[in-house]
C-alpha positions in Angstrom: 0.0 0.0 0.0 1.3 3.4 -1.0 -0.1 6.7 0.2 0.9 9.9 -1.5 1.3 13.2 0.2 1.4 16.3 -1.9 1.4 20.0 -1.5 -0.4 22.7 -3.2 0.3 26.2 -2.2 -2.4 28.8 -2.3 -1.0 32.1 -0.9 0.8 31.1 2.2 -1.5 28.1 2.9 -0.5 24.5 2.3 -3.2 21.9 1.5 -2.7 18.2 1.2 -3.4 17.0 -2.3 -4.5 13.5 -1.5 -3.8 12.8 2.2 -5.3 14.0 5.4 -1.9 14.3 7.1 0.6 16.5 5.0 3.0 16.9 7.9 6.0 15.3 6.0 6.3 17.6 3.0 5.2 20.6 5.0 7.8 20.0 7.7 10.6 19.6 5.1 9.4 22.7 3.2 9.4 24.7 6.3 12.8 23.5 7.5 14.3 24.5 4.1 12.6 27.9 4.3 13.9 28.4 7.8 17.4 27.5 6.7 17.2 29.8 3.8 16.1 32.7 6.0 19.0 32.0 8.5 21.4 32.2 5.6 19.7 35.4 4.2 18.6 33.6 1.0 15.3 34.5 -0.5 12.5 32.0 0.3 11.5 29.4 -2.3 8.2 30.0 -4.1 5.9 26.9 -4.6 5.8 26.0 -8.3 2.6 24.1 -8.9 3.7 23.4 -12.5 6.5 21.2 -11.1 4.4 19.2 -8.8 2.9 16.6 -11.2 6.5 15.7 -12.3 7.8 15.6 -8.8 4.9 13.4 -7.7 5.4 11.0 -10.6 9.1 10.8 -9.9 8.4 10.1 -6.2 5.8 7.5 -7.0 8.3 5.7 -9.3 10.9 5.9 -6.6 8.5 4.6 -3.9 7.4 1.9 -6.3 11.0 0.5 -6.5 11.9 1.9 -10.0 15.0 3.6 -8.6 17.2 2.5 -5.7 17.8 4.7 -2.7 20.7 4.1 -0.3 19.3 4.6 3.2 18.9 8.1 4.6 21.7 9.6 2.6 19.9 11.9 0.0 20.5 11.5 -3.7 21.2 14.8 -5.4 21.3 15.6 -9.1 21.6 18.8 -11.0 20.3 18.9 -14.6 19.8 21.4 -17.4 16.3 22.9 -17.2 14.5 25.0 -19.7 16.3 27.4 -22.0 19.3 28.1 -19.8 18.4 27.1 -16.3 19.0 24.2 -14.0 17.0 21.8 -11.8 18.2 20.4 -8.6 16.5 17.1 -7.6 16.9 15.8 -4.0 15.5 12.4 -3.2 15.6 10.3 0.1 14.0 7.8 2.2 13.8 7.9 6.0 12.1 6.2 8.9 10.8 9.5 10.3 10.0 12.9 8.9 12.5 14.6 11.3 15.3 12.3 10.2 14.6 13.2 6.5 14.5 17.0 6.8 17.6 17.2 9.0 19.6 14.7 6.9 19.1 16.8 3.7 20.5 19.9 5.4 23.4 18.0 7.0 24.4 16.5 3.6 26.9 18.9 1.8 25.5 18.5 -1.7 21.8 18.7 -0.7 22.4 21.7 1.5 24.3 23.4 -1.3 21.2 23.1 -3.5 18.7 23.9 -0.9 20.5 27.1 0.1 21.6 28.2 -3.4 20.0 31.6 -4.2 19.8 30.8 -7.9 17.0 28.3 -7.0 13.8 30.3 -6.5 11.0 27.8 -7.3 10.3 24.4 -5.8 7.9 21.5 -5.3 8.0 18.5 -3.0 6.1 15.2 -2.7 6.3 12.6 0.0 5.2 9.0 0.1 4.6 6.6 2.9 5.3 3.0 2.2 3.4 0.1 3.9 6.4 -0.4 6.3 6.3 3.2 7.4 9.2 4.3 5.3 8.9 7.8 4.0 10.1 8.8 0.6 10.5 12.4 -0.3 11.4 14.1 -3.6 12.0 17.9 -4.0 12.8 19.7 -7.2 14.3 23.2 -7.2 14.6 25.4 -10.3 15.8 28.9 -11.1 
């Protein structure tokens, strides 16, 4: 059984797309925003156009199409649009707290999360039947 947790941002409000408990992606989103504020980096803006792709990537990840290596996040930077870049961060954890703190503790993930060139983002989280949480976040410029 796989449950999806997604975010939609309407003004400053977050709503769960398909789950009654959106605490996982909201907690990660807020942790990243707080870290950006501490570093004097502009906050991320929710990009609803990214969400369908982020959700699909997360669903494939949670479904076993890609392999994750414990709590260490997987980070990739790819060309995006005409001249931009996309940073993708993926990870699996046993608890929501473990996931959001691990991302900021990992050098490469932290570098992406706090990079001022990235201004737009979307995040999706999945809970597997064993309680493992899988999160995927995309950041774009």
